[in-house]
C-alpha positions as CSV (number, residue, x, y, z in Angstrom):
1,M,-6.7,36.1,13.8
2,K,-9.2,33.2,13.9
3,K,-8.1,30.0,12.4
4,L,-9.8,27.3,10.3
5,A,-8.6,23.7,9.9
6,I,-9.8,21.8,6.9
7,L,-9.9,18.0,6.7
8,A,-9.8,16.7,3.1
9,T,-8.6,13.5,1.5
10,H,-6.1,14.8,-1.1
11,P,-5.4,17.9,-3.2
12,I,-8.3,18.4,-5.7
13,Q,-8.4,20.9,-8.5
14,Y,-11.8,22.3,-7.3
15,Y,-10.6,22.9,-3.7
16,A,-6.9,24.0,-3.9
17,P,-7.8,27.5,-5.5
18,V,-10.2,28.1,-2.6
19,F,-7.5,27.3,-0.1
20,R,-5.1,29.7,-1.9
21,L,-7.8,32.4,-1.9
22,I,-8.5,32.1,1.8
23,T,-4.8,32.3,2.6
24,G,-4.2,35.2,0.2
25,R,-7.0,37.3,1.6
26,G,-5.4,37.1,5.0
27,K,-8.7,37.5,6.9
28,I,-8.5,34.1,8.7
29,G,-5.7,31.6,9.2
30,L,-5.9,28.3,7.4
31,K,-4.3,24.9,7.4
32,V,-5.4,21.9,5.4
33,F,-4.9,18.4,6.8
34,Y,-4.9,15.7,4.1
35,T,-5.7,12.1,5.0
36,K,-4.1,10.4,2.0
37,A,-0.5,10.3,1.0
38,P,0.2,12.0,-2.3
39,E,1.1,8.9,-4.2
40,A,-2.1,7.2,-3.2
41,T,-4.2,9.6,-5.2
42,L,-2.7,9.3,-8.7
43,F,-4.9,6.5,-10.1
44,D,-8.4,7.7,-11.0
45,K,-10.9,4.8,-11.3
46,G,-13.3,6.9,-13.4
47,F,-10.7,7.8,-16.0
48,G,-9.2,4.3,-15.7
49,R,-5.6,5.7,-15.6
50,K,-3.1,7.7,-13.5
51,V,-3.9,11.4,-13.6
52,E,-1.5,14.1,-12.7
53,W,-3.2,17.5,-13.1
54,D,-1.1,20.2,-14.8
55,I,-2.2,23.0,-12.6
56,P,-0.7,23.7,-9.1
57,L,-2.6,22.0,-6.2
58,L,-0.2,22.7,-3.3
59,D,0.8,26.3,-3.8
60,G,-0.2,29.2,-1.8
61,Y,-1.6,27.7,1.4
62,E,-0.4,25.7,4.4
63,Y,-1.0,21.9,4.5
64,E,0.0,18.7,6.1
65,F,0.0,15.1,4.8
66,P,-0.1,12.0,7.1
67,P,3.3,10.7,8.1
68,P,4.5,8.0,5.6
69,S,3.9,5.2,8.1
70,Q,0.5,6.4,9.1
71,K,-2.4,4.4,7.5
72,L,-5.7,6.0,8.2
73,R,-8.5,3.5,8.4
74,R,-11.9,3.6,9.8
75,T,-11.0,0.9,12.4
76,Q,-7.7,2.5,13.5
77,P,-7.1,5.5,15.7
78,V,-6.0,8.6,13.8
79,T,-3.5,9.7,16.4
80,S,-1.3,11.8,14.1
81,H,-4.2,13.9,12.9
82,K,-5.7,14.3,16.3
83,S,-2.5,15.7,17.6
84,L,-1.7,17.8,14.5
85,I,-5.1,19.5,14.5
86,T,-5.1,20.0,18.2
87,S,-1.6,21.6,18.0
88,Y,-2.9,24.0,15.3
89,A,-5.6,25.0,17.8
90,P,-8.3,26.0,15.2
91,D,-11.4,27.9,16.0
92,A,-13.4,25.5,13.8
93,L,-12.8,22.2,11.9
94,L,-14.3,22.0,8.4
95,V,-14.6,18.4,7.2
96,F,-14.9,17.7,3.4
97,G,-16.9,14.4,3.4
98,W,-17.3,11.9,6.2
99,N,-17.2,8.6,4.4
100,F,-13.4,8.5,4.1
101,P,-10.8,6.7,6.2
102,G,-10.4,8.6,9.5
103,H,-12.9,11.4,8.7
104,L,-15.8,10.2,10.8
105,K,-13.5,9.2,13.7
106,L,-12.0,12.7,13.7
107,M,-15.4,14.3,13.5
108,R,-16.5,12.4,16.6
109,H,-13.2,13.2,18.4
110,F,-13.5,17.0,17.9
111,H,-17.2,17.3,18.3
112,G,-17.9,19.2,21.6
113,K,-14.3,20.4,21.7
114,I,-14.4,22.8,18.8
115,P,-17.2,23.6,16.3
116,V,-17.2,20.8,13.6
117,W,-18.3,22.1,10.2
118,F,-19.1,19.9,7.3
119,R,-19.2,20.2,3.5
120,G,-20.4,17.6,1.1
121,D,-22.6,17.5,-2.0
122,S,-24.8,14.4,-1.5
123,T,-28.4,14.5,-2.7
124,L,-31.6,12.4,-2.5
125,L,-31.8,12.0,-6.3
126,D,-30.8,8.3,-6.2
127,E,-32.8,7.4,-3.1
128,K,-35.3,4.6,-3.3
129,A,-37.9,3.7,-0.7
130,G,-37.2,0.6,1.4
131,L,-35.8,-0.7,4.6
132,K,-32.2,-0.2,3.5
133,T,-32.9,3.5,2.9
134,L,-34.6,3.8,6.2
135,A,-31.6,2.2,8.0
136,R,-29.2,4.4,6.2
137,R,-31.2,7.5,7.0
138,L,-31.1,6.6,10.7
139,F,-27.3,6.0,10.5
140,L,-26.7,9.3,8.7
141,R,-28.8,11.1,11.3
142,W,-26.3,9.8,13.8
143,V,-23.3,10.8,11.6
144,Y,-24.6,14.4,11.2
145,G,-25.3,14.6,14.9
146,H,-21.6,15.2,15.2
147,V,-21.9,18.3,12.9
148,D,-22.5,21.8,14.3
149,K,-22.9,23.5,10.9
150,A,-23.1,22.2,7.3
151,F,-22.4,24.2,4.2
152,Y,-24.8,23.1,1.4
153,V,-23.8,23.5,-2.2
154,G,-27.2,23.8,-3.8
155,S,-30.9,23.0,-3.5
156,N,-30.7,19.2,-3.7
157,N,-27.9,19.1,-1.2
158,K,-29.9,21.3,1.2
159,A,-32.8,18.9,1.0
160,Y,-30.4,16.0,1.7
161,F,-29.1,17.6,4.9
162,L,-32.6,18.5,6.1
163,A,-33.7,14.9,5.5
164,H,-30.9,13.7,7.7
165,G,-31.6,15.7,10.8
166,L,-29.8,19.0,10.4
167,R,-31.9,22.1,11.1
168,E,-32.3,25.2,9.0
169,D,-30.3,27.2,11.5
170,Q,-27.4,24.8,11.0
171,L,-27.3,25.2,7.2
172,V,-25.3,27.8,5.3
173,F,-25.3,28.2,1.6
174,S,-21.8,27.9,0.1
175,P,-22.2,27.4,-3.7
176,H,-20.6,24.6,-5.6
177,A,-18.1,26.4,-7.8
178,I,-15.1,26.2,-10.1
179,D,-12.4,28.8,-10.8
180,N,-14.5,31.0,-13.0
181,E,-11.6,33.4,-13.6
182,R,-9.3,30.6,-14.9
183,F,-11.9,29.8,-17.6
184,A,-12.5,33.5,-18.6
185,D,-11.1,34.5,-21.9
186,S,-8.8,37.5,-22.6
187,P,-6.7,38.7,-25.6
188,E,-3.7,37.1,-24.0
189,R,-5.3,33.7,-23.4
190,A,-7.2,33.7,-26.8
191,Y,-9.2,30.7,-25.8
192,E,-11.9,31.4,-28.4
193,A,-9.4,31.8,-31.2
194,R,-7.6,28.7,-30.2
195,A,-10.8,26.7,-30.1
196,K,-11.8,28.0,-33.5
197,A,-8.5,26.9,-35.0
198,W,-8.9,23.5,-33.3
199,R,-12.4,23.1,-34.7
200,T,-11.0,23.7,-38.1
201,D,-8.3,21.1,-37.6
202,L,-11.1,18.7,-36.6
203,G,-13.0,19.4,-39.8
204,L,-15.7,21.4,-38.1
205,S,-17.0,24.5,-39.7
206,E,-18.2,27.7,-38.1
207,H,-21.7,26.8,-39.4
208,D,-21.8,23.4,-37.6
209,T,-23.7,23.1,-34.4
210,V,-21.3,21.2,-32.1
211,I,-22.4,19.3,-29.0
212,L,-19.6,18.7,-26.5
213,F,-19.3,16.0,-23.8
214,A,-16.3,16.3,-21.5
215,G,-16.0,13.9,-18.6
216,K,-15.3,10.4,-17.6
217,L,-16.5,7.8,-20.1
218,E,-18.5,5.8,-17.5
219,P,-22.0,4.4,-17.3
220,K,-23.3,6.9,-14.8
221,K,-22.5,9.8,-17.2
222,D,-24.2,8.0,-20.0
223,P,-22.2,9.3,-23.0
224,L,-23.6,6.4,-25.1
225,L,-27.2,7.8,-24.8
226,L,-25.9,11.2,-26.1
227,I,-24.3,9.4,-29.1
228,E,-27.5,7.6,-29.8
229,A,-29.6,10.8,-29.5
230,V,-27.3,12.7,-31.9
231,Q,-27.2,9.9,-34.4
232,G,-31.0,9.5,-34.3
233,L,-31.6,13.2,-34.9
234,N,-29.0,13.3,-37.7
235,A,-30.9,10.7,-39.6
236,G,-33.6,13.3,-40.3
237,L,-31.4,16.5,-40.6
238,S,-30.0,18.0,-43.8
239,R,-27.2,19.6,-41.7
240,P,-26.3,17.1,-39.1
241,L,-25.2,17.9,-35.5
242,K,-21.6,17.3,-34.7
243,L,-20.6,15.7,-31.4
244,V,-17.2,16.0,-29.8
245,L,-16.4,13.6,-26.8
246,V,-13.5,14.3,-24.5
247,G,-12.4,11.9,-21.8
248,T,-11.4,8.3,-21.0
249,G,-12.9,5.5,-18.9
250,V,-14.5,2.1,-19.0
251,L,-16.7,3.0,-22.0
252,E,-13.8,4.2,-24.1
253,N,-13.7,1.3,-26.4
254,A,-17.5,1.5,-27.0
255,V,-17.2,5.2,-27.7
256,R,-14.3,4.8,-30.0
257,E,-16.1,2.2,-32.0
258,K,-19.1,4.5,-32.6
259,V,-16.9,7.4,-33.4
260,S,-14.9,5.4,-36.0
261,A,-18.1,4.6,-37.9
262,D,-19.7,8.1,-37.9
263,K,-18.1,11.1,-39.6
264,N,-20.2,13.4,-37.4
265,L,-18.5,12.2,-34.2
266,R,-15.1,13.1,-32.8
267,W,-13.2,11.7,-29.8
268,L,-10.3,13.6,-28.3
269,G,-9.3,11.4,-25.4
270,F,-8.0,12.7,-22.1
271,Q,-7.3,16.5,-21.8
272,N,-5.6,18.0,-18.8
273,Q,-6.8,20.9,-16.8
274,S,-4.8,23.7,-18.5
275,Q,-6.5,22.8,-21.8
276,M,-10.1,22.7,-20.6
277,P,-10.9,26.4,-21.2
278,V,-10.2,25.7,-24.9
279,V,-11.9,22.3,-24.9
280,Y,-15.3,23.7,-23.7
281,R,-15.2,26.3,-26.4
282,L,-15.0,23.6,-29.1
283,G,-18.7,23.0,-28.6
284,D,-21.6,25.4,-29.0
285,V,-23.4,23.7,-26.1
286,Y,-22.2,21.3,-23.4
287,C,-24.3,18.2,-22.6
288,L,-24.1,16.1,-19.4
289,P,-26.6,13.2,-19.9
290,S,-25.9,11.5,-16.5
291,K,-28.4,8.8,-15.3
292,G,-26.6,8.2,-12.0
293,P,-26.3,6.9,-9.5
294,G,-23.9,9.4,-7.9
295,E,-24.0,12.5,-10.1
296,T,-24.3,14.7,-7.0
297,W,-23.5,17.9,-9.0
298,G,-21.7,18.0,-12.3
299,L,-19.0,20.7,-12.1
300,A,-18.4,20.4,-15.8
301,V,-21.6,22.4,-16.2
302,N,-20.1,25.2,-14.2
303,E,-17.0,25.1,-16.3
304,A,-18.9,25.2,-19.6
305,M,-21.0,28.1,-18.4
306,A,-17.9,30.0,-17.3
307,C,-16.8,29.6,-21.0
308,S,-20.1,31.2,-22.2
309,R,-21.6,27.9,-23.2
310,P,-25.2,26.9,-22.4
311,A,-25.7,23.4,-21.0
312,I,-28.1,20.5,-21.4
313,A,-28.2,18.4,-18.3
314,S,-30.3,15.5,-17.1
315,D,-32.6,15.8,-14.0
316,R,-30.3,13.3,-12.2
317,C,-27.5,15.9,-12.2
318,G,-27.5,17.6,-8.8
319,C,-26.7,21.0,-10.4
320,A,-29.6,21.0,-12.9
321,V,-32.2,22.5,-10.6
322,D,-29.9,25.4,-9.7
323,L,-27.9,26.1,-12.9
324,I,-30.2,25.1,-15.7
325,R,-32.9,27.7,-16.3
326,D,-34.8,26.2,-19.2
327,G,-34.7,28.4,-22.2
328,E,-32.3,30.9,-20.5
329,T,-29.1,29.1,-19.6
330,G,-29.8,25.8,-21.3
331,F,-32.2,22.9,-21.0
332,S,-32.8,20.0,-18.7
333,F,-34.3,16.6,-19.7
334,K,-35.4,13.4,-18.1
335,A,-32.5,11.1,-17.4
336,N,-32.2,7.8,-19.4
337,S,-34.8,9.1,-21.9
338,L,-33.7,9.2,-25.5
339,S,-36.7,11.2,-26.6
340,S,-36.4,13.7,-23.8
341,L,-32.7,14.3,-24.6
342,Q,-33.5,14.6,-28.3
343,E,-36.2,17.1,-27.6
344,A,-33.7,19.2,-25.6
345,L,-31.1,19.0,-28.3
346,Q,-33.6,20.2,-30.9
347,K,-34.2,23.4,-28.8
348,I,-30.7,24.5,-29.6
349,T,-30.7,26.7,-32.6
350,A,-28.2,29.0,-34.3
351,S,-30.4,32.0,-33.4
352,N,-30.5,31.3,-29.6
353,L,-27.0,30.1,-28.9
354,E,-25.5,33.5,-28.3
355,I,-28.1,34.7,-25.8
356,L,-28.1,31.3,-24.0
357,G,-24.3,31.5,-23.7
358,R,-24.4,35.1,-22.4
359,N,-27.1,34.1,-19.9
360,A,-25.1,31.1,-18.8
361,L,-22.0,33.2,-18.2
362,G,-23.9,35.8,-16.2
363,H,-25.7,33.2,-14.1
364,I,-22.5,31.3,-13.1
365,Q,-20.8,34.5,-11.8
366,D,-22.8,34.0,-8.5
367,W,-21.4,30.5,-8.2
368,S,-17.9,31.4,-7.4
369,F,-14.9,30.6,-5.1
370,S,-15.2,34.2,-3.7
371,S,-18.7,33.4,-2.5
372,Q,-17.4,30.2,-0.8
373,V,-14.5,32.1,0.9
374,L,-16.7,34.9,2.1
375,T,-19.1,32.4,3.6
376,F,-16.3,30.7,5.6
377,E,-14.9,34.0,6.8
378,N,-18.3,35.3,7.9
379,Q,-19.2,32.1,9.7
380,L,-15.9,32.0,11.5
381,K,-16.6,35.5,12.9
382,T,-19.8,34.2,14.4
383,K,-18.9,30.6,15.0
384,N,-21.1,28.5,17.2
């Protein structure tokens, strides 16, 4: 059986189920090598708090953490991981992100010894012309010169890899995905029924059109623009839109202040992973108004669609070009534009919500963990 080694920083809710699926299928061997100690990953800067996810992140696959005394830095040798990976004798090494302590050094070490594969989700969406950009592009061409094959997650990510020297024959599509099955409803889970009851508790009726934002309350995601857009539209509506915001972060105080002064707004604070399939169903449509920089994808859009909810996303979200089909799965708008966002919100009507949600659910089925795993398995069979 061929073996794959994966290099990642720490257990992440979007990766662990993929690792379990690979192991459970038994087609290839897998071992994940983490480069951060578990306790070093609890504080999340975006949420502004310690976060311990309430779904299992270390079950069902083989992994290794760095020894307690080992500090992985860009300027230090990563002796332990070199020997651990070498001892595992993989047929390929898949690196999740290069710009982390030790990752680039390990890519350079193993390049030419075993195939080095790479997965990231960077885009050119925030790129500005200038000498700094040119210098960075030259540097990144050198970085990706240590990569034999890259798995791109979507259209914007593919364009990024091509711009930094990778060839078409080095690129393989492996869709950015979430655990679609975990968000799917069933009679036993009763997500829709639980969301309906929660809406009632929040004072929201079945006739209300509810916009949902769920994510970190931080400038790049621009929740304040969404609040302004909803409030501006409501000034002229006989039946106002309702807005539910979920999350914490540096903008929390500003959000709470606006919520307290507007009966059409609700703020629910931080919600853990097990609750999110219900959270997304609180809204009739999900909105991600990110202005960047750094919104390379926006996996919350995947999650909302897996809950049969259409999405509104700005054109600075890496996922928009692939997941948002205007008028079919949702609507896109120009980032940082109040009028453009309001125009998109006005396209949501009681008559099109059901079909938009059904289309969104159908579209997201192709963006799955199973597709990722099959890609890794197939590429390992024909590794180069």
